[in-house]
C-alpha positions as CSV (number, residue, x, y, z in Angstrom):
1,M,-26.5,54.5,-59.5
2,P,-23.1,55.3,-61.1
3,H,-20.6,52.6,-61.3
4,P,-17.8,52.9,-58.6
5,N,-15.2,53.1,-61.4
6,D,-16.9,56.1,-63.1
7,P,-14.1,58.7,-63.6
8,K,-16.6,61.5,-63.0
9,L,-17.4,60.4,-59.5
10,R,-16.4,62.8,-56.7
11,S,-16.4,62.4,-53.0
12,F,-17.6,64.9,-50.4
13,I,-14.2,64.5,-48.9
14,D,-11.5,66.5,-50.7
15,V,-9.0,64.2,-52.5
16,A,-5.9,65.6,-54.2
17,P,-5.5,64.6,-57.9
18,D,-2.2,62.8,-57.0
19,S,-3.7,61.0,-54.0
20,H,-3.6,57.2,-54.2
21,F,-7.0,56.9,-52.6
22,P,-9.8,58.6,-54.6
23,I,-13.4,57.4,-54.6
24,Q,-12.6,55.3,-57.7
25,N,-10.2,53.2,-55.6
26,L,-11.6,52.3,-52.1
27,P,-8.9,49.8,-51.0
28,Y,-9.4,47.7,-47.9
29,G,-7.1,47.5,-44.9
30,V,-7.0,46.8,-41.2
31,F,-6.4,49.7,-38.8
32,S,-6.5,50.7,-35.2
33,A,-7.0,54.2,-33.8
34,K,-6.6,56.1,-30.6
35,D,-10.1,55.1,-29.5
36,G,-8.7,51.9,-27.9
37,L,-10.9,49.6,-30.0
38,A,-9.4,46.4,-31.5
39,P,-8.0,46.5,-35.1
40,R,-10.9,46.4,-37.6
41,I,-11.6,46.9,-41.3
42,G,-11.5,50.2,-43.0
43,V,-11.3,51.7,-46.5
44,A,-8.9,54.4,-47.6
45,I,-10.4,57.6,-48.9
46,G,-8.1,60.6,-49.4
47,D,-6.4,61.3,-46.1
48,Y,-9.0,59.4,-44.1
49,V,-9.8,55.8,-43.2
50,L,-13.5,55.0,-43.4
51,D,-14.4,52.7,-40.5
52,L,-16.7,50.1,-41.9
53,W,-17.5,48.6,-38.5
54,Q,-19.0,52.0,-37.5
55,L,-21.1,52.1,-40.6
56,A,-22.3,48.5,-40.1
57,Q,-23.2,49.2,-36.5
58,D,-25.4,52.0,-37.8
59,C,-27.1,49.6,-40.2
60,R,-25.7,51.1,-43.4
61,F,-25.1,47.7,-45.0
62,D,-27.8,45.3,-46.0
63,V,-25.9,42.2,-46.8
64,V,-22.9,42.2,-44.4
65,E,-23.0,41.5,-40.7
66,P,-21.2,44.1,-38.5
67,A,-19.0,41.3,-37.1
68,V,-17.3,40.8,-40.5
69,F,-15.9,44.4,-40.3
70,A,-15.0,44.0,-36.6
71,A,-12.5,41.3,-37.6
72,S,-8.8,42.0,-37.5
73,Q,-8.3,40.5,-40.9
74,L,-10.0,40.6,-44.3
75,N,-10.4,36.8,-44.6
76,P,-14.0,36.6,-43.3
77,F,-15.1,39.3,-45.7
78,M,-13.3,37.8,-48.6
79,A,-14.9,34.5,-47.9
80,L,-18.3,36.0,-48.7
81,G,-17.5,36.0,-52.4
82,P,-17.3,38.3,-55.5
83,K,-21.0,39.4,-55.4
84,V,-20.7,40.7,-51.9
85,W,-17.3,42.3,-52.7
86,S,-18.9,44.2,-55.6
87,S,-22.1,45.2,-53.8
88,T,-20.2,46.4,-50.7
89,R,-17.9,48.5,-52.8
90,A,-20.8,50.0,-54.6
91,R,-22.5,50.9,-51.3
92,I,-19.3,52.5,-49.9
93,S,-19.0,54.5,-53.1
94,E,-22.6,55.7,-52.7
95,L,-22.0,56.7,-49.1
96,L,-19.0,58.8,-50.1
97,R,-20.4,60.5,-53.2
98,H,-20.5,64.3,-53.1
99,D,-24.2,64.3,-54.1
100,H,-25.4,61.7,-51.6
101,P,-26.4,63.2,-48.2
102,E,-26.6,60.0,-46.1
103,L,-23.1,60.2,-44.6
104,R,-22.2,63.7,-45.8
105,D,-25.0,65.4,-43.8
106,N,-24.9,63.1,-40.7
107,E,-22.4,64.9,-38.6
108,G,-22.3,62.4,-35.7
109,L,-21.8,59.3,-37.9
110,R,-19.3,61.2,-40.1
111,K,-17.2,62.0,-37.0
112,R,-17.3,58.4,-35.8
113,A,-16.7,56.7,-39.2
114,L,-14.0,59.0,-40.7
115,V,-10.6,58.7,-39.0
116,P,-7.7,60.8,-40.1
117,M,-5.1,58.6,-41.7
118,A,-2.4,60.3,-39.6
119,D,-4.1,59.0,-36.4
120,V,-4.2,55.3,-37.3
121,K,-1.9,52.3,-37.2
122,L,-2.1,50.0,-40.2
123,H,-1.8,46.3,-39.7
124,L,-1.3,43.2,-41.9
125,P,-4.5,43.3,-43.9
126,F,-5.3,39.6,-44.1
127,A,-4.1,36.4,-42.5
128,V,-1.8,34.8,-45.1
129,S,-2.8,31.2,-45.6
130,G,0.0,30.3,-47.9
131,Y,2.6,32.2,-49.9
132,T,3.9,31.3,-53.4
133,D,6.5,33.3,-55.3
134,F,6.7,33.3,-59.1
135,Y,9.4,34.2,-61.6
136,S,7.3,35.7,-64.4
137,S,9.1,38.7,-65.9
138,K,10.9,37.7,-69.0
139,E,13.2,40.7,-68.7
140,H,14.2,39.9,-65.2
141,A,14.7,36.2,-65.9
142,T,16.8,37.0,-69.0
143,N,19.0,39.5,-67.0
144,V,19.6,37.0,-64.3
145,G,20.2,34.2,-66.8
146,V,22.8,36.3,-68.7
147,M,24.7,37.0,-65.5
148,F,25.0,33.4,-64.4
149,R,24.6,31.3,-67.5
150,G,25.5,33.5,-70.4
151,K,23.5,35.1,-73.2
152,D,23.0,31.9,-75.1
153,N,21.5,30.0,-72.2
154,A,19.7,32.9,-70.4
155,L,16.2,31.3,-70.1
156,Q,15.8,27.7,-69.0
157,P,13.9,25.5,-71.5
158,N,10.8,25.3,-69.3
159,W,10.4,29.1,-68.7
160,L,8.4,29.9,-71.8
161,H,6.0,27.1,-71.2
162,M,4.7,27.7,-67.7
163,P,4.9,30.1,-64.8
164,I,7.9,29.1,-62.6
165,G,7.4,29.4,-58.9
166,Y,8.2,28.0,-55.5
167,N,6.5,27.9,-52.1
168,G,7.6,30.5,-49.6
169,R,6.7,31.1,-45.9
170,A,3.5,32.7,-44.9
171,S,4.8,33.1,-41.3
172,T,7.2,35.9,-42.3
173,V,4.9,38.1,-44.4
174,V,4.9,41.5,-42.7
175,V,3.1,44.8,-43.3
176,S,4.9,47.9,-44.5
177,G,6.9,49.7,-41.8
178,T,8.1,46.5,-40.2
179,P,11.9,46.6,-39.8
180,V,13.7,43.7,-41.5
181,R,16.6,41.9,-39.8
182,R,19.6,41.1,-42.0
183,P,19.4,37.3,-42.4
184,R,22.1,34.8,-41.5
185,G,22.9,31.7,-43.4
186,Q,25.5,29.5,-45.1
187,L,27.8,31.4,-47.4
188,K,30.3,30.0,-49.9
189,P,31.8,32.5,-52.2
190,P,33.7,31.1,-55.3
191,T,37.0,31.7,-53.6
192,A,36.2,29.5,-50.6
193,D,36.7,25.8,-50.3
194,V,34.1,25.2,-47.7
195,P,31.0,27.2,-46.5
196,S,30.8,29.4,-43.4
197,F,27.8,30.7,-41.4
198,G,27.2,34.4,-41.0
199,P,25.3,37.5,-42.0
200,C,24.2,37.9,-45.6
201,K,26.6,40.3,-47.5
202,R,24.5,40.7,-50.7
203,F,21.1,41.8,-49.4
204,D,18.6,42.7,-52.1
205,F,15.0,43.7,-52.7
206,E,12.6,42.4,-55.4
207,L,9.8,44.7,-56.7
208,E,6.7,42.6,-57.0
209,M,2.9,42.7,-57.0
210,G,1.1,40.3,-54.7
211,V,-2.2,38.6,-55.6
212,V,-4.6,38.2,-52.7
213,V,-6.8,35.0,-53.2
214,G,-10.3,35.6,-51.9
215,Q,-12.0,32.4,-52.7
216,P,-11.0,28.7,-52.3
217,S,-10.7,26.0,-55.0
218,V,-11.4,22.3,-54.6
219,M,-8.5,19.9,-54.1
220,G,-8.1,17.8,-57.2
221,E,-9.8,20.2,-59.6
222,M,-8.4,22.6,-62.2
223,L,-9.4,26.2,-62.8
224,T,-10.5,28.0,-65.9
225,E,-9.3,31.5,-66.7
226,K,-12.7,32.9,-65.6
227,Q,-12.7,30.9,-62.3
228,A,-9.2,32.1,-61.5
229,E,-10.1,35.7,-62.2
230,E,-13.1,35.6,-60.0
231,M,-11.1,34.1,-57.1
232,I,-8.8,37.2,-57.0
233,F,-9.9,39.6,-54.4
234,G,-7.2,42.2,-55.0
235,F,-3.5,43.2,-55.2
236,V,-0.8,44.5,-52.9
237,I,2.7,45.8,-53.6
238,L,5.2,43.2,-52.4
239,N,8.9,43.3,-51.6
240,D,10.4,39.8,-51.7
241,W,13.6,40.5,-49.8
242,S,16.4,38.3,-51.0
243,A,19.8,37.2,-49.7
244,R,21.7,36.7,-52.9
245,D,24.8,35.1,-51.5
246,I,22.9,32.6,-49.4
247,Q,20.7,31.8,-52.4
248,Q,23.7,31.2,-54.7
249,W,25.0,28.4,-52.5
250,E,21.7,26.7,-51.6
251,Y,19.5,26.9,-54.7
252,V,20.8,23.8,-56.5
253,P,19.0,21.5,-56.9
254,L,15.7,22.5,-55.3
255,G,15.7,26.3,-55.6
256,P,15.6,29.2,-53.0
257,F,15.1,28.4,-49.3
258,Q,16.7,30.4,-46.5
259,A,17.6,33.1,-48.9
260,K,13.9,34.0,-49.3
261,V,12.0,32.9,-46.2
262,F,13.2,35.5,-43.6
263,A,10.8,38.3,-44.6
264,T,8.4,39.4,-47.3
265,S,6.8,42.9,-47.0
266,I,3.5,44.0,-48.3
267,S,1.6,47.2,-48.5
268,P,-1.2,47.7,-46.0
269,W,-4.0,48.5,-48.5
270,V,-5.5,45.8,-50.7
271,V,-6.7,47.4,-54.0
272,T,-9.6,45.3,-55.3
273,R,-9.5,43.7,-58.7
274,E,-12.7,45.6,-59.6
275,A,-11.0,49.0,-59.0
276,L,-8.2,48.0,-61.4
277,E,-10.6,47.0,-64.2
278,P,-10.3,50.2,-66.2
279,F,-6.5,49.6,-66.5
280,R,-6.5,46.0,-67.8
281,L,-4.6,45.3,-71.0
282,H,-3.1,42.4,-72.9
283,G,0.4,41.4,-71.8
284,P,3.3,40.6,-74.1
285,A,2.8,38.1,-76.9
286,Q,3.6,34.6,-75.7
287,D,5.7,32.5,-78.1
288,P,5.5,29.6,-78.2
289,K,1.8,29.5,-77.6
290,P,1.1,28.1,-74.1
291,L,-0.6,24.8,-73.6
292,P,-4.4,25.0,-73.8
293,Y,-5.0,25.2,-70.0
294,L,-2.8,28.4,-69.8
295,Q,-4.2,30.2,-72.9
296,Q,-6.0,33.5,-72.2
297,V,-8.9,35.3,-73.8
298,Q,-9.2,38.3,-71.5
299,P,-6.6,41.0,-71.0
300,N,-5.1,40.0,-67.7
301,N,-2.2,42.4,-67.3
302,Y,-2.5,46.0,-65.9
303,D,-1.0,49.3,-66.9
304,M,0.4,50.1,-63.4
305,A,3.3,52.4,-62.8
306,L,5.8,51.2,-60.1
307,E,8.8,52.9,-58.5
308,V,11.5,52.1,-56.0
309,G,13.2,54.6,-53.7
310,L,16.3,53.9,-51.6
311,R,17.5,56.0,-48.7
312,A,20.8,55.4,-46.9
313,A,21.0,56.4,-43.3
314,Q,23.0,59.6,-44.1
315,M,20.4,60.8,-46.6
316,N,17.4,63.0,-45.9
317,A,15.2,61.6,-48.6
318,A,15.0,58.5,-50.8
319,K,16.3,58.5,-54.3
320,N,14.4,56.7,-57.0
321,I,16.5,53.8,-58.4
322,S,13.8,52.1,-60.6
323,R,10.6,53.0,-62.5
324,T,8.8,50.2,-64.3
325,N,5.3,48.9,-65.1
326,F,3.3,45.8,-64.2
327,K,2.2,45.5,-67.8
328,Y,5.6,44.0,-68.8
329,M,4.9,40.7,-67.0
330,Y,5.1,37.7,-69.4
331,W,2.9,35.4,-67.2
332,S,-0.2,37.1,-65.8
333,S,-1.6,36.7,-62.3
334,V,-4.5,34.7,-63.7
335,Q,-2.2,32.3,-65.5
336,Q,-0.2,31.9,-62.3
337,L,-3.3,31.0,-60.3
338,V,-4.5,28.6,-63.1
339,H,-1.1,26.9,-63.1
340,H,-0.9,26.7,-59.3
341,A,-4.1,24.7,-59.2
342,S,-3.5,22.7,-62.3
343,S,-2.0,19.7,-60.4
344,G,-5.1,19.6,-58.1
345,C,-3.5,21.9,-55.5
346,A,-6.3,23.4,-53.3
347,M,-6.1,27.2,-53.0
348,N,-7.4,28.9,-49.8
349,V,-8.9,32.2,-48.8
350,G,-5.9,34.4,-47.9
351,D,-3.3,32.8,-50.2
352,L,-0.7,35.2,-51.4
353,L,0.9,34.9,-54.8
354,G,4.0,37.0,-55.6
355,S,4.3,38.0,-59.2
356,G,8.1,37.7,-59.3
357,T,10.4,40.6,-59.8
358,I,9.0,43.2,-62.2
359,S,11.6,44.5,-64.7
360,G,11.1,46.3,-67.9
361,P,13.2,46.4,-71.1
362,E,15.2,49.5,-70.1
363,K,18.1,49.7,-67.6
364,D,16.2,52.1,-65.3
365,Q,13.3,49.7,-65.2
366,R,15.0,46.9,-63.4
367,G,13.3,45.6,-60.3
368,S,16.2,44.4,-58.1
369,L,19.7,45.6,-57.1
370,L,21.1,42.4,-58.6
371,E,20.1,43.7,-62.0
372,I,20.5,47.5,-61.3
373,S,24.1,47.0,-60.1
374,W,24.6,44.0,-62.5
375,N,25.6,41.6,-59.8
376,G,27.6,44.3,-57.9
377,T,29.8,45.4,-60.9
378,E,28.0,48.7,-61.5
379,P,27.5,50.6,-58.2
380,V,24.4,52.9,-57.9
381,E,25.2,56.5,-56.8
382,L,22.5,57.7,-54.4
383,A,24.1,60.9,-53.2
384,T,27.6,62.5,-53.1
385,G,29.9,59.8,-51.7
386,V,27.0,57.3,-51.2
387,K,26.9,54.3,-53.5
388,R,25.3,50.9,-53.3
389,T,25.7,47.5,-55.0
390,F,23.5,45.8,-52.4
391,L,21.6,47.0,-49.3
392,E,23.5,48.0,-46.1
393,D,22.3,48.1,-42.5
394,D,20.0,51.1,-41.8
395,D,19.1,51.5,-45.5
396,S,15.4,52.2,-46.0
397,L,13.6,51.0,-49.1
398,V,10.2,52.2,-50.3
399,M,8.0,51.0,-53.2
400,R,5.0,52.7,-54.7
401,G,2.5,51.8,-57.4
402,W,-0.5,53.3,-59.0
403,C,-2.7,53.3,-62.1
404,Q,-3.2,56.7,-63.7
405,G,-6.8,57.6,-64.7
406,D,-8.2,60.8,-66.2
407,G,-7.6,63.2,-63.3
408,Y,-7.2,60.6,-60.6
409,R,-5.0,57.7,-59.5
410,V,-5.8,54.3,-58.2
411,G,-2.9,53.6,-56.0
412,F,-1.5,51.3,-53.3
413,G,0.2,53.8,-51.0
414,E,3.6,52.3,-50.3
415,V,5.5,49.4,-48.8
416,E,8.6,50.4,-46.7
417,G,11.2,48.5,-44.8
418,T,14.4,49.5,-43.0
419,I,17.2,47.0,-42.6
420,L,18.5,46.2,-39.1
421,A,21.9,44.6,-38.5
422,A,22.0,40.9,-38.0
423,E,22.0,39.7,-34.4
């Protein structure tokens, strides 16, 4: 049987070359449809969602119980482990192949199992057990450091020795399309003698990737590079919304708190680690050499194009304000997971790790408005008479990402959020 990543594979379903969901992808999500059934697990293929519960009910899977796909979250399926993930993806690929008649020629099953994407509602794909956000782009960390500490002290002494991160809030991770309320908090601009409380005035986005942990680790034990890799179920696009003025006042001495916990948006489709395998590459050279527990043998970065579009309320369409690539990340997702568990911290099924803002070396590759507008000093022109330094109410932000194959794309769809005024 051909490998699911084979670039020559074709589905009996027509898939456009620029679609994010060819047969080489098969990302998992949770959806509900007009049939009145509860949210359940599906796979994206072209402009359709393949209902895995319907296939399981029809005994099309040997190793997975139908109840797993009837769940409203991916966690029970992820808990089954990498061998089941791989065999299930291979079976789905087989069922969708253009030369395999099992589903193609079964009209009744095909009608039940293939739901037009336009007719479904997409839900948060997994129950988030815990959320940790990292700070792993050297370009982003350098830009921010130059702004606030000067060129000679851009990177803190520890940054080149370990992935820096902090624990966020799982309770406010939301799926794409969920409106985001402008946060309120303590504000103290440099000109004020005392703080005040009110709506954030410097509202920002952060373009990130999210790692979805699909297997647990044991409290008190460390992880090897191989173990950490095998624990990763897949990836989502992640927008770590940020309140820069709240953060500026609160972050010393313990780091971000209210500036980050009000909302984190993720894309509804989880692209599996296996689907991204053809696009792996080595990341930037790490100097100084990391300590032994963080050293990598495998190429753990990905050649993944990312873009950000911003639409003001008075605009008909979003304008791209950033195009970058996940390959620029200094600390890889595997290193982040290894470091996270290095103290003995137990990782759980459903943990979410944010990569940190993804910025490249060029100005148009910056992954936040803080950088793009250089802390508000260089406004971005979106349309005639429409400029932004930070996000305003009713602005809509959309992020997209994909890996480009030979004649096909392995993509994530998009993550979108519209800003509502503070209450």
